C-alpha angles and dihedrals in degrees: 000000000000115000126213088244089072111103118260109229129193112210126201124192125185106142098126133347102332125079106205133180126175143161121224132181110194102312096335120106108216104171132008134178132170131185115192128201093190093116089060091058099047096091090053094050092233145028116304107207097214092048090049093050093051091048090054090052090055096043106040100083097041090046091051091049092051093049093050091046092050090052092042089231139122132215088262088068094054118102099190143358124229122190135178106254095173169056103020143073109332097224093045093048091051092061094055095042092048091051092048092050091050092050092045092050096042095047099031095241128150114255126219122190104204138188117263093212095051088048091058087060097042094055091075089073089070089065106029105025130245120341127256099225144246100049141154117244127201109203114195117172138139096282103016136061111173143153114218137188107216115198092162123004092215101040116013125046123150123199109228097178145325145185118307093199129352118018117226093257092051090051091053091051094047094047090047089055090051089053094048094251124143127257128291090049103192100078092043093051091045090053096045093044090067088067095048140072112255090201095051094096126029101222118183125267102212123211094010099104126102092254089060096050098093103043103024105026094127098027131099136213125184102161093090091049090053089050091049090055090049092051091048092052091048092050092050093049093046089053091051093245125139112254109244099218097182092053092048091047092049095046093046093047092050091051091054095043093045092056095043095049095041094054094043093054091043090054091052093050095044094050092039091235110138094195127089128180123190125209142170136060096290088059085079089068110115097213093050089054090051093051092048096045092051097045098042091049091051091049096045093245123148108230126199122190125167125232114278095256090061095048096072122067113294143147092249092072092051092048091047092055091042090054091056092047093050092045090058093052095242115173114262124245121259121261083240088068112152129202121249116199090194100041107160117236090238089067099073098169122034117215103196 
């Protein structure tokens, strides 16, 4: 049970196309509001940084007001402010960090610039309670696919491996475009795949062969898979055959989920850590959840995965990580805090 002595942390997220604000005390989510600009990016087939930045400017104050109202709190009740300082789109990050600085200065609150990727892992604590560490984390979002060893969510995260080209989320968006599906592609492919045969097309599973085990054991590559889908579509069209979109969607999705789940379980077994947490927007994918549930159960691994609404970008994840950072007495960031679009996951709190 969370006591009232736990710090109350306000979290602000603005790294891409969601403006999120939330209030967390310990592991309890008290107020949560998200404004998305995704509809403004659909016609471009992807996120336009300038459009996203302007949307954050318009949304940040109303989103803050909604979160405070839902929690029935005011800024006077807040003990600390956490904000995503990276990685992400520079212009989008600047909006959130500027807002956090203004609130920290106006209300005399300590400011913590935190890592977006670590926050995607930390958010699970809001649903399932505090972690038993160490653990392995599979982070799967639009721009990131990484395997992490988490010895302490607030102080010690090691990158085991990541994508060497397209991240899983990027592959979903690009394949969706090839199939004539709207942006963002993940939910549309997930839906269509339920109507298709996942064994219809034998798409490649990159970096899973014996020759890859030494150099690329924990790494991912989805660019070749995307190209394989493109070639298949071109062959079907050249032969005058109708393109079976559900079969392609199902076969592509299974190839991605097979690789992600296989490597995550392998990392747990190799490091002798029987705990796996999943984070990021692609963690909402139904087929990925099925693969992971089956394989972790067979391997005797405890798997934790947050509800779908907490997988995508939101302020709750930032506040959750901020709450852990504050609880440990970590030094706040400077009011000269800068954004870092390439902030490494090992740097959980940014100083300046």
